[in-house]
MMTF fields as JSON, N, C-alpha, C and O atoms, coordinates in Angstrom:
{
  "mmtfVersion": "1.0.0",
  "mmtfProducer": "UNKNOWN",
  "numBonds": 251,
  "numAtoms": 252,
  "numGroups": 63,
  "numChains": 1,
  "numModels": 1,
  "chainsPerModel": [1],
  "groupsPerChain": [63],
  "chainIdList": ["A"],
  "bondAtomList": [4, 2, 8, 6, 12, 10, 16, 14, 20, 18, 24, 22, 28, 26, 32, 30, 36, 34, 40, 38, 44, 42, 48, 46, 52, 50, 56, 54, 60, 58, 64, 62, 68, 66, 72, 70, 76, 74, 80, 78, 84, 82, 88, 86, 92, 90, 96, 94, 100, 98, 104, 102, 108, 106, 112, 110, 116, 114, 120, 118, 124, 122, 128, 126, 132, 130, 136, 134, 140, 138, 144, 142, 148, 146, 152, 150, 156, 154, 160, 158, 164, 162, 168, 166, 172, 170, 176, 174, 180, 178, 184, 182, 188, 186, 192, 190, 196, 194, 200, 198, 204, 202, 208, 206, 212, 210, 216, 214, 220, 218, 224, 222, 228, 226, 232, 230, 236, 234, 240, 238, 244, 242, 248, 246],
  "bondOrderList": [1, 1, 1, 1, 1, 1, 1, 1, 1, 1, 1, 1, 1, 1, 1, 1, 1, 1, 1, 1, 1, 1, 1, 1, 1, 1, 1, 1, 1, 1, 1, 1, 1, 1, 1, 1, 1, 1, 1, 1, 1, 1, 1, 1, 1, 1, 1, 1, 1, 1, 1, 1, 1, 1, 1, 1, 1, 1, 1, 1, 1, 1],
  "groupList": [{"groupName": "MET", "atomNameList": ["N", "CA", "C", "O"], "elementList": ["N", "C", "C", "O"], "formalChargeList": [0, 0, 0, 0], "bondAtomList": [1, 0, 2, 1, 3, 2], "bondOrderList": [1, 1, 2], "singleLetterCode": "M", "chemCompType": "L-PEPTIDE LINKING"}, {"groupName": "ALA", "atomNameList": ["N", "CA", "C", "O"], "elementList": ["N", "C", "C", "O"], "formalChargeList": [0, 0, 0, 0], "bondAtomList": [1, 0, 2, 1, 3, 2], "bondOrderList": [1, 1, 2], "singleLetterCode": "A", "chemCompType": "L-PEPTIDE LINKING"}, {"groupName": "GLN", "atomNameList": ["N", "CA", "C", "O"], "elementList": ["N", "C", "C", "O"], "formalChargeList": [0, 0, 0, 0], "bondAtomList": [1, 0, 2, 1, 3, 2], "bondOrderList": [1, 1, 2], "singleLetterCode": "Q", "chemCompType": "L-PEPTIDE LINKING"}, {"groupName": "ASP", "atomNameList": ["N", "CA", "C", "O"], "elementList": ["N", "C", "C", "O"], "formalChargeList": [0, 0, 0, 0], "bondAtomList": [1, 0, 2, 1, 3, 2], "bondOrderList": [1, 1, 2], "singleLetterCode": "D", "chemCompType": "L-PEPTIDE LINKING"}, {"groupName": "GLU", "atomNameList": ["N", "CA", "C", "O"], "elementList": ["N", "C", "C", "O"], "formalChargeList": [0, 0, 0, 0], "bondAtomList": [1, 0, 2, 1, 3, 2], "bondOrderList": [1, 1, 2], "singleLetterCode": "E", "chemCompType": "L-PEPTIDE LINKING"}, {"groupName": "LEU", "atomNameList": ["N", "CA", "C", "O"], "elementList": ["N", "C", "C", "O"], "formalChargeList": [0, 0, 0, 0], "bondAtomList": [1, 0, 2, 1, 3, 2], "bondOrderList": [1, 1, 2], "singleLetterCode": "L", "chemCompType": "L-PEPTIDE LINKING"}, {"groupName": "PRO", "atomNameList": ["N", "CA", "C", "O"], "elementList": ["N", "C", "C", "O"], "formalChargeList": [0, 0, 0, 0], "bondAtomList": [1, 0, 2, 1, 3, 2], "bondOrderList": [1, 1, 2], "singleLetterCode": "P", "chemCompType": "L-PEPTIDE LINKING"}, {"groupName": "ARG", "atomNameList": ["N", "CA", "C", "O"], "elementList": ["N", "C", "C", "O"], "formalChargeList": [0, 0, 0, 0], "bondAtomList": [1, 0, 2, 1, 3, 2], "bondOrderList": [1, 1, 2], "singleLetterCode": "R", "chemCompType": "L-PEPTIDE LINKING"}, {"groupName": "LYS", "atomNameList": ["N", "CA", "C", "O"], "elementList": ["N", "C", "C", "O"], "formalChargeList": [0, 0, 0, 0], "bondAtomList": [1, 0, 2, 1, 3, 2], "bondOrderList": [1, 1, 2], "singleLetterCode": "K", "chemCompType": "L-PEPTIDE LINKING"}, {"groupName": "HIS", "atomNameList": ["N", "CA", "C", "O"], "elementList": ["N", "C", "C", "O"], "formalChargeList": [0, 0, 0, 0], "bondAtomList": [1, 0, 2, 1, 3, 2], "bondOrderList": [1, 1, 2], "singleLetterCode": "H", "chemCompType": "L-PEPTIDE LINKING"}, {"groupName": "SER", "atomNameList": ["N", "CA", "C", "O"], "elementList": ["N", "C", "C", "O"], "formalChargeList": [0, 0, 0, 0], "bondAtomList": [1, 0, 2, 1, 3, 2], "bondOrderList": [1, 1, 2], "singleLetterCode": "S", "chemCompType": "L-PEPTIDE LINKING"}, {"groupName": "GLY", "atomNameList": ["N", "CA", "C", "O"], "elementList": ["N", "C", "C", "O"], "formalChargeList": [0, 0, 0, 0], "bondAtomList": [1, 0, 2, 1, 3, 2], "bondOrderList": [1, 1, 2], "singleLetterCode": "G", "chemCompType": "PEPTIDE LINKING"}, {"groupName": "VAL", "atomNameList": ["N", "CA", "C", "O"], "elementList": ["N", "C", "C", "O"], "formalChargeList": [0, 0, 0, 0], "bondAtomList": [1, 0, 2, 1, 3, 2], "bondOrderList": [1, 1, 2], "singleLetterCode": "V", "chemCompType": "L-PEPTIDE LINKING"}, {"groupName": "TYR", "atomNameList": ["N", "CA", "C", "O"], "elementList": ["N", "C", "C", "O"], "formalChargeList": [0, 0, 0, 0], "bondAtomList": [1, 0, 2, 1, 3, 2], "bondOrderList": [1, 1, 2], "singleLetterCode": "Y", "chemCompType": "L-PEPTIDE LINKING"}, {"groupName": "ILE", "atomNameList": ["N", "CA", "C", "O"], "elementList": ["N", "C", "C", "O"], "formalChargeList": [0, 0, 0, 0], "bondAtomList": [1, 0, 2, 1, 3, 2], "bondOrderList": [1, 1, 2], "singleLetterCode": "I", "chemCompType": "L-PEPTIDE LINKING"}, {"groupName": "ASN", "atomNameList": ["N", "CA", "C", "O"], "elementList": ["N", "C", "C", "O"], "formalChargeList": [0, 0, 0, 0], "bondAtomList": [1, 0, 2, 1, 3, 2], "bondOrderList": [1, 1, 2], "singleLetterCode": "N", "chemCompType": "L-PEPTIDE LINKING"}, {"groupName": "THR", "atomNameList": ["N", "CA", "C", "O"], "elementList": ["N", "C", "C", "O"], "formalChargeList": [0, 0, 0, 0], "bondAtomList": [1, 0, 2, 1, 3, 2], "bondOrderList": [1, 1, 2], "singleLetterCode": "T", "chemCompType": "L-PEPTIDE LINKING"}, {"groupName": "PHE", "atomNameList": ["N", "CA", "C", "O"], "elementList": ["N", "C", "C", "O"], "formalChargeList": [0, 0, 0, 0], "bondAtomList": [1, 0, 2, 1, 3, 2], "bondOrderList": [1, 1, 2], "singleLetterCode": "F", "chemCompType": "L-PEPTIDE LINKING"}],
  "groupTypeList": [0, 1, 2, 3, 4, 3, 5, 6, 5, 7, 8, 7, 9, 7, 5, 4, 6, 5, 6, 5, 3, 10, 5, 11, 12, 4, 4, 5, 9, 4, 13, 14, 2, 4, 5, 7, 15, 4, 14, 1, 7, 12, 4, 1, 3, 14, 16, 7, 8, 2, 10, 9, 7, 10, 1, 1, 3, 1, 17, 17, 8, 6, 7],
  "groupIdList": [1, 2, 3, 4, 5, 6, 7, 8, 9, 10, 11, 12, 13, 14, 15, 16, 17, 18, 19, 20, 21, 22, 23, 24, 25, 26, 27, 28, 29, 30, 31, 32, 33, 34, 35, 36, 37, 38, 39, 40, 41, 42, 43, 44, 45, 46, 47, 48, 49, 50, 51, 52, 53, 54, 55, 56, 57, 58, 59, 60, 61, 62, 63],
  "secStructList": [7, 2, 2, 2, 2, 2, 1, 7, 7, 7, 7, 7, 7, 1, 1, 7, 7, 7, 7, 4, 4, 4, 7, 7, 2, 2, 2, 2, 2, 2, 2, 2, 2, 2, 2, 2, 2, 2, 2, 2, 2, 2, 2, 2, 2, 2, 2, 2, 2, 2, 2, 2, 2, 2, 2, 2, 2, 2, 2, 2, 7, 7, 7],
  "xCoordList": [109.476, 108.306, 107.042, 106.106, 106.994, 105.815, 105.587, 104.443, 106.667, 106.519, 105.836, 105.016, 106.158, 105.545, 104.037, 103.292, 103.585, 102.164, 101.398, 100.196, 102.082, 101.433, 101.294, 100.51, 102.041, 101.996, 100.727, 100.258, 100.158, 98.978, 99.356, 100.478, 98.413, 98.668, 98.741, 97.936, 99.71, 99.834, 98.9, 98.728, 98.303, 97.425, 98.263, 99.323, 97.776, 98.482, 98.268, 97.136, 99.338, 99.262, 99.291, 100.211, 98.304, 98.217, 99.006, 99.497, 99.122, 99.884, 101.107, 101.012, 102.229, 103.453, 103.571, 103.479, 103.772, 103.919, 105.141, 106.21, 104.966, 106.068, 106.913, 106.393, 108.2, 109.035, 108.727, 109.244, 107.899, 107.415, 108.514, 108.393, 109.578, 110.658, 111.307, 111.855, 111.248, 111.916, 111.014, 111.462, 109.761, 108.825, 108.644, 108.647, 108.487, 108.205, 106.713, 105.925, 106.337, 104.937, 104.051, 102.988, 104.458, 103.654, 103.519, 102.445, 104.595, 104.543, 103.61, 102.924, 103.582, 102.676, 101.226, 100.37, 100.936, 99.578, 99.19, 98.062, 100.108, 99.844, 99.591, 98.71, 100.361, 100.198, 98.821, 98.148, 98.416, 97.089, 96.013, 95.058, 96.155, 95.158, 95.131, 94.056, 96.291, 96.342, 95.599, 94.856, 95.805, 95.123, 93.618, 92.843, 93.2, 91.765, 91.144, 90.035, 91.861, 91.368, 91.223, 90.247, 92.173, 92.104, 90.945, 90.243, 90.742, 89.616, 88.3, 87.408, 88.17, 86.942, 86.723, 85.591, 87.786, 87.682, 87.205, 86.346, 87.758, 87.384, 85.947, 85.197, 85.556, 84.181, 83.177, 82.096, 83.522, 82.64, 82.492, 81.399, 83.556, 83.494, 82.673, 81.937, 82.797, 81.986, 80.502, 79.68, 80.169, 78.778, 78.269, 77.151, 79.083, 78.7, 78.455, 77.469, 79.338, 79.199, 77.992, 77.309, 77.729, 76.556, 75.279, 74.304, 75.282, 74.129, 73.881, 72.743, 74.941, 74.81, 74.274, 73.425, 74.778, 74.34, 72.864, 72.118, 72.442, 71.041, 70.135, 69.056, 70.583, 69.791, 69.684, 68.615, 70.774, 70.749, 69.865, 69.105, 69.953, 69.105, 67.631, 66.804, 67.301, 65.91, 65.43, 64.273, 66.286, 65.923, 65.646, 64.701, 66.48, 66.374, 65.525, 65.441, 64.904, 64.097, 62.861, 62.186, 62.572, 61.391, 60.126, 60.025, 59.174, 57.91, 56.807, 55.669],
  "yCoordList": [76.326, 75.936, 76.39, 76.848, 76.274, 76.687, 78.188, 78.643, 78.958, 80.398, 80.727, 81.644, 80.006, 80.247, 80.039, 80.756, 79.081, 78.793, 79.906, 80.064, 80.678, 81.759, 83.041, 83.923, 83.144, 84.349, 84.369, 83.318, 85.57, 85.649, 85.286, 85.537, 84.697, 84.322, 85.573, 86.492, 85.6, 86.722, 86.503, 85.377, 87.575, 87.494, 87.131, 87.711, 86.176, 85.706, 86.68, 87.055, 87.076, 87.946, 87.087, 86.292, 87.24, 86.423, 87.01, 86.279, 88.299, 88.965, 89.625, 90.357, 89.359, 89.999, 91.367, 91.463, 92.414, 93.744, 93.796, 93.285, 94.41, 94.583, 95.781, 96.746, 95.723, 96.919, 97.951, 97.86, 98.911, 99.863, 100.756, 101.26, 100.959, 101.821, 101.31, 102.093, 100.014, 99.444, 99.413, 98.995, 99.844, 99.784, 101.156, 102.184, 101.147, 102.374, 102.66, 101.855, 103.807, 104.231, 103.233, 102.871, 102.786, 101.83, 100.505, 99.904, 100.065, 98.834, 98.989, 98.04, 100.159, 100.415, 100.371, 99.839, 100.926, 100.853, 99.395, 98.993, 98.617, 97.193, 96.454, 95.597, 96.79, 96.168, 96.505, 95.638, 97.753, 98.165, 97.361, 96.907, 97.178, 96.413, 94.958, 94.368, 94.375, 93.008, 92.906, 91.953, 93.893, 93.899, 94.057, 93.395, 94.924, 95.105, 93.816, 93.453, 93.129, 91.849, 90.83, 90.081, 90.798, 89.856, 90.219, 89.331, 91.499, 91.939, 91.516, 91.02, 91.705, 91.318, 89.809, 89.361, 89.028, 87.573, 87.159, 86.287, 87.78, 87.457, 87.891, 87.154, 89.074, 89.539, 88.617, 88.367, 88.115, 87.178, 85.89, 85.327, 85.423, 84.203, 84.427, 83.539, 85.605, 85.937, 85.914, 85.352, 86.524, 86.544, 85.126, 84.796, 84.292, 82.903, 82.161, 81.434, 82.339, 81.646, 82.154, 81.372, 83.457, 83.993, 83.455, 83.187, 83.298, 82.745, 81.305, 80.914, 80.528, 79.135, 79.091, 78.265, 79.987, 80.029, 80.396, 79.795, 81.383, 81.79, 80.658, 80.45, 79.928, 78.793, 77.712, 77.134, 77.439, 76.418, 76.877, 76.079, 78.141, 78.654, 78.551, 78.181, 78.878, 78.793, 77.348, 77.08, 76.427, 75.026, 74.448, 73.682, 74.825, 74.253, 75.102, 74.801, 76.15, 77.031, 76.257, 75.595, 76.342, 75.644, 76.237, 77.445, 75.368, 75.827, 75.777, 76.124],
  "zCoordList": [114.556, 113.809, 114.51, 113.855, 115.825, 116.576, 116.433, 116.421, 116.324, 116.171, 114.838, 114.777, 113.797, 112.488, 112.54, 111.872, 113.312, 113.4, 114.089, 113.87, 114.917, 115.648, 114.82, 115.172, 113.739, 112.924, 112.083, 111.645, 111.851, 110.986, 109.554, 109.114, 108.838, 107.454, 106.589, 106.74, 105.682, 104.76, 103.586, 103.119, 103.114, 101.953, 100.729, 100.491, 99.969, 98.789, 97.634, 97.331, 97.008, 95.835, 94.593, 94.403, 93.758, 92.558, 91.398, 90.538, 91.379, 90.327, 90.943, 91.928, 90.356, 90.82, 90.146, 88.923, 90.927, 90.333, 89.411, 89.747, 88.268, 87.334, 87.75, 88.312, 87.48, 87.713, 86.624, 85.511, 86.947, 85.95, 85.397, 84.28, 86.154, 85.692, 84.412, 83.636, 84.193, 83.022, 81.784, 80.716, 81.903, 80.787, 80.146, 80.824, 78.83, 78.098, 78.131, 78.629, 77.599, 77.617, 76.881, 77.386, 75.714, 74.944, 75.708, 75.728, 76.324, 77.115, 78.313, 78.691, 78.899, 80.015, 79.551, 80.257, 78.37, 77.817, 77.557, 77.841, 77.025, 76.788, 78.099, 78.181, 79.105, 80.422, 81.004, 81.56, 80.872, 81.343, 80.625, 81.256, 79.31, 78.552, 79.012, 79.121, 79.282, 79.797, 81.13, 81.364, 81.996, 83.292, 83.119, 83.809, 82.211, 81.948, 81.421, 81.81, 80.538, 80.018, 81.141, 81.178, 82.04, 83.162, 84.093, 84.576, 84.345, 85.178, 84.534, 85.222, 83.221, 82.521, 82.619, 82.802, 82.5, 82.601, 83.986, 84.118, 85.01, 86.384, 86.666, 87.306, 86.199, 86.407, 85.709, 86.243, 84.53, 83.831, 84.631, 84.692, 85.235, 86.036, 87.305, 87.735, 87.901, 89.073, 88.693, 89.417, 87.559, 87.097, 86.878, 87.274, 86.251, 85.997, 87.308, 87.436, 88.269, 89.547, 90.337, 90.997, 90.27, 90.946, 90.318, 91.019, 89.002, 88.305, 88.74, 88.995, 88.823, 89.287, 90.709, 91.042, 91.536, 92.93, 93.019, 93.792, 92.229, 92.233, 91.772, 92.325, 90.751, 90.255, 91.323, 91.517, 92.008, 93.062, 94.217, 94.765, 94.591, 95.67, 95.303, 96.137, 94.05, 93.613, 93.59, 93.915, 93.218, 93.146, 94.539, 94.729, 95.499, 96.84, 97.789, 98.979, 97.276, 98.09, 98.587, 97.799, 99.888, 100.41, 99.802, 99.588, 99.532, 98.934, 99.935, 99.618]
}
């Protein structure tokens, strides 16, 4: 157990890679679109969080 604590933490993968060999061309295009949709969703959330952060920074900014 002590040895496990000494090892560096592995980066967590949120998406499991699909076995691409088993997918056809159309399925690969669909998979790409799913990934693009997820990227757009994440980018929108980043924008929202940055906006909240900017508003909080402006509110608490010393005058």
